[in-house]
ROTORTOR-718540 format. One record per residue (C-alpha): residue in three letters; x, y, z. Coordinates in steps of 0.2 Angstrom, whole numbers, padded with zeros to 4 digits, always signed. Layout:
<sites>
ALAXYZ;...
</sites>
This chain:
<sites>
MET+0235+0069-0064;GLN+0230+0051-0070;LYS+0243+0043-0081;LYS+0237+0035-0097;GLY+0245+0020-0106;GLN+0260+0010-0100;VAL+0267+0018-0084;THR+0286+0019-0082;ILE+0297+0022-0067;LYS+0302+0039-0076;ASP+0283+0044-0075;ILE+0282+0041-0057;ALA+0298+0050-0054;ARG+0292+0065-0064;GLU+0276+0066-0055;LEU+0284+0065-0037;GLY+0299+0077-0042;ILE+0312+0063-0038;SER+0325+0053-0048;PRO+0320+0037-0056;SER+0334+0028-0046;THR+0325+0034-0030;VAL+0309+0027-0036;SER+0317+0010-0040;LYS+0325+0010-0023;ALA+0309+0014-0014;LEU+0300+0000-0023;LYS+0314-0012-0017;ASP+0312-0005+0001;HIS+0330+0001+0001;PRO+0335+0007+0018;ASP+0343+0024+0011;ILE+0325+0030+0006;SER+0314+0038+0019;SER+0298+0030+0024;GLU+0288+0046+0018;THR+0296+0044+0000;LYS+0292+0025+0000;LYS+0274+0028+0005;ALA+0272+0042-0009;VAL+0279+0030-0022;ASN+0269+0015-0017;GLU+0253+0025-0016;LEU+0256+0032-0034;VAL+0261+0014-0040;ARG+0244+0008-0034;LYS+0235+0022-0041;TRP+0242+0021-0058;ASN+0243+0002-0058;TYR+0261+0002-0062;ARG+0269-0015-0068;PRO+0287-0018-0071;ASP+0291-0020-0090;PRO+0296-0038-0092;VAL+0307-0034-0108;ALA+0317-0021-0098;ILE+0319-0033-0084;SER+0325-0047-0096;LEU+0338-0035-0103;LYS+0345-0032-0086;VAL+0345-0050-0080;GLY+0347-0059-0097;GLN+0332-0069-0095;SER+0313-0066-0098;LYS+0307-0081-0088;THR+0295-0084-0104;ILE+0293-0100-0113;GLY+0286-0100-0131;VAL+0274-0114-0136;ILE+0269-0118-0154;VAL+0255-0131-0157;PRO+0245-0135-0173;GLU+0228-0132-0164;ILE+0225-0126-0146;VAL+0207-0132-0146;HIS+0212-0150-0151;TYR+0209-0161-0135;PHE+0226-0169-0136;PHE+0235-0152-0137;SER+0224-0144-0124;THR+0230-0158-0112;VAL+0248-0155-0117;ILE+0246-0137-0113;ALA+0238-0141-0096;GLY+0254-0151-0092;ILE+0266-0137-0099;GLU+0257-0123-0089;GLU+0257-0133-0072;ILE+0276-0136-0072;ALA+0280-0118-0080;TYR+0269-0110-0066;GLU+0278-0120-0052;SER+0295-0115-0060;ASP+0290-0096-0061;TYR+0289-0096-0080;GLN+0276-0087-0091;VAL+0270-0096-0106;MET+0266-0088-0123;PHE+0256-0099-0134;CYS+0255-0099-0153;GLN+0245-0110-0165;SER+0250-0114-0183;ASN+0233-0121-0188;GLU+0242-0134-0198;ASP+0250-0120-0209;TYR+0268-0120-0212;LYS+0269-0101-0216;LYS+0260-0097-0199;GLU+0272-0109-0190;ILE+0286-0098-0197;LYS+0278-0082-0191;ALA+0275-0090-0174;VAL+0294-0094-0173;GLU+0298-0076-0178;THR+0286-0069-0165;LEU+0294-0079-0151;LEU+0311-0075-0156;SER+0307-0056-0156;GLY+0298-0058-0140;TRP+0313-0063-0129;ALA+0307-0081-0126;ASP+0320-0090-0116;GLY+0316-0107-0124;ILE+0303-0114-0136;LEU+0292-0130-0137;ILE+0285-0135-0154;SER+0274-0148-0161;MET+0276-0147-0179;SER+0262-0143-0192;LYS+0257-0157-0204;THR+0261-0146-0219;THR+0279-0142-0213;ASN+0292-0149-0225;SER+0306-0137-0223;PHE+0315-0133-0207;GLU+0325-0117-0209;HIS+0315-0108-0196;PHE+0319-0122-0183;HIS+0338-0120-0187;LYS+0335-0101-0184;ILE+0330-0105-0166;ILE+0346-0115-0163;ASN+0357-0102-0172;HIS+0350-0089-0160;GLY+0356-0100-0145;ILE+0338-0103-0139;PRO+0334-0120-0132;LEU+0321-0130-0142;VAL+0311-0145-0137;PHE+0300-0154-0150;PHE+0285-0164-0143;ASP+0273-0177-0152;ARG+0276-0171-0169;ILE+0295-0170-0170;CYS+0308-0164-0183;GLU+0321-0178-0184;GLU+0333-0167-0194;ILE+0335-0155-0179;ASP+0347-0162-0166;THR+0338-0156-0150;ASP+0328-0163-0135;LYS+0312-0172-0140;VAL+0297-0180-0131;ILE+0287-0193-0141;VAL+0273-0205-0139;ASP+0277-0224-0143;ASP+0266-0223-0158;GLU+0272-0239-0166;GLU+0268-0249-0151;GLY+0251-0240-0148;ALA+0246-0244-0166;PHE+0252-0262-0165;ASN+0242-0265-0149;ALA+0226-0257-0157;VAL+0227-0268-0173;SER+0231-0283-0163;HIS+0215-0280-0153;LEU+0205-0279-0169;ILE+0213-0296-0175;GLU+0209-0304-0158;THR+0191-0299-0159;GLY+0190-0308-0176;CYS+0193-0294-0189;ARG+0202-0299-0204;GLU+0200-0285-0217;ILE+0207-0271-0207;VAL+0209-0253-0215;HIS+0221-0240-0209;LEU+0215-0222-0210;ALA+0233-0215-0210;GLY+0241-0199-0206;PRO+0253-0189-0216;GLN+0269-0198-0220;ASN+0280-0183-0218;LEU+0277-0184-0200;ARG+0285-0197-0189;ILE+0268-0200-0180;GLY+0260-0205-0197;GLN+0275-0216-0201;ASP+0275-0225-0184;ARG+0257-0228-0183;LYS+0257-0236-0200;GLN+0272-0247-0196;GLY+0263-0253-0180;TYR+0248-0257-0191;ILE+0259-0267-0203;ARG+0268-0276-0189;ALA+0252-0282-0181;LEU+0245-0289-0198;SER+0262-0297-0202;GLN+0264-0306-0185;SER+0246-0313-0186;GLY+0250-0320-0204;LEU+0238-0307-0212;PRO+0242-0299-0229;VAL+0247-0281-0229;LYS+0237-0273-0244;GLU+0242-0256-0250;GLU+0223-0252-0254;ASN+0219-0254-0236;ILE+0232-0240-0231;ILE+0223-0224-0235;ARG+0228-0206-0231;CYS+0213-0200-0221;ASP+0216-0189-0205;THR+0201-0177-0206;SER+0182-0178-0206;GLU+0182-0170-0223;ILE+0192-0183-0231;ALA+0183-0197-0221;GLU+0167-0191-0230;ILE+0175-0196-0246;VAL+0185-0211-0241;ILE+0173-0221-0230;PRO+0158-0222-0242;ALA+0170-0229-0255;LEU+0176-0242-0243;LEU+0159-0247-0238;ARG+0154-0250-0256;ARG+0169-0262-0259;GLU+0164-0280-0263;ASN+0177-0285-0249;ARG+0170-0273-0236;PRO+0182-0270-0221;ASP+0177-0277-0205;GLY+0189-0266-0195;ILE+0196-0248-0195;PHE+0211-0241-0186;ALA+0211-0222-0188;VAL+0226-0211-0185;ASN+0215-0200-0173;ASP+0199-0200-0164;LEU+0190-0187-0174;THR+0193-0197-0190;ALA+0187-0213-0181;ALA+0171-0204-0175;SER+0167-0197-0192;ALA+0170-0215-0199;MET+0157-0222-0186;LYS+0144-0209-0191;ILE+0145-0213-0209;ILE+0145-0232-0206;LYS+0129-0230-0196;SER+0121-0220-0210;PHE+0124-0235-0221;GLY+0113-0245-0209;LEU+0128-0255-0203;LYS+0131-0259-0184;ILE+0147-0255-0174;PRO+0155-0267-0169;GLN+0144-0281-0176;ASP+0148-0277-0194;ILE+0163-0266-0192;SER+0175-0262-0177;VAL+0183-0245-0176;ILE+0198-0239-0166;GLY+0205-0222-0164;PHE+0220-0214-0157;THR+0220-0201-0143;SER+0207-0207-0131;GLY+0200-0190-0127;MET+0183-0183-0125;ILE+0177-0188-0142;SER+0179-0207-0137;ASP+0165-0205-0124;LEU+0153-0195-0135;THR+0152-0207-0149;ASP+0138-0221-0150;PRO+0145-0233-0145;PRO+0160-0226-0135;LEU+0176-0227-0146;THR+0190-0239-0142;SER+0206-0228-0143;VAL+0224-0227-0139;GLU+0228-0216-0125;GLN+0242-0204-0128;HIS+0244-0196-0110;GLY+0245-0178-0117;TYR+0247-0171-0099;GLU+0262-0181-0096;ILE+0270-0176-0113;GLY+0267-0158-0108;ARG+0275-0160-0091;GLU+0290-0169-0098;ALA+0293-0157-0112;VAL+0293-0141-0102;LYS+0304-0150-0088;LEU+0317-0154-0102;LEU+0316-0136-0109;ILE+0318-0127-0092;ASN+0333-0138-0087;ARG+0341-0133-0104;ILE+0337-0115-0101;GLU+0345-0116-0083;ASN+0359-0127-0090;LYS+0354-0143-0079;GLU+0354-0155-0093;PRO+0370-0165-0100;GLU+0377-0160-0117;MET+0369-0175-0125;TYR+0351-0172-0131;ILE+0338-0183-0123;THR+0323-0191-0131;ARG+0309-0196-0119;ILE+0297-0209-0125;ILE+0279-0209-0117;LYS+0270-0226-0117;THR+0252-0228-0123;ARG+0238-0237-0116;LEU+0223-0246-0126;VAL+0207-0241-0119;ILE+0194-0253-0124;LYS+0176-0247-0126;GLY+0161-0251-0136;SER+0167-0249-0154;THR+0176-0266-0154;
</sites>
């Protein structure tokens, strides 16, 4: 007969009229099992497409060899490069990866944590949602004794390993470049200030202005980190009497949206307004002109984060938690 659904060792044993332990030994090529029995077992295994149950195996060995990853958006260029780095090292280390996305939703992030905790994940990597402002679900991971590593968007209240970008220095270099090219009225389209990346990029902006002797104006620091918000914010900026001559955006998508609106007003980039983003992904090459941006090295972040996690899972790291800082690089193109 053809077995339907998930095939187990018991199903194979029942079909062949032998014990489950004999099937198990035959699959391991045990010398106590005759060649005829091994042949019969292996033929049925192929016919029924038997696969060992990873949960059952994990119960026996105490490890599932599965890593859980929670990101705000899987389709986001930066996070897709992080995922590529995670997958490469995980594959080399014989770990499976289970991905979840929060879609920038705190409640979905909580559900993702619960899913991974119930799915026998050996360790979890998280980049926090921008709407997350309570951290009980992160404490729950720690309380379960499961290693946790934050990357990019970190939770500073949780004592664990972290991999971050040098956002402050990246922002400082970006704004310094705008100043060097002659910009004096520079607006920062800022990210959420409950996230460290938003705070650090704002601080880099402030430091660059201060070191150049330019005033830091509160009206030039505006929460704007999506295309939808840019549609409201940018037209108002362009109608100002003291119109900005430089824009430093918290991400490339917002920068690209700003460029589109600026051009719709009949203004030229960079002659009238220079624009810099943060990510230096595919978008930076698709804008007209190409977007100057801060490169985050997402692939390297992913590799470093999963290395830290696997070392924690396998007890190879010291007791003290580690924070790895990835340096950025300003990639100058046509928008400045």
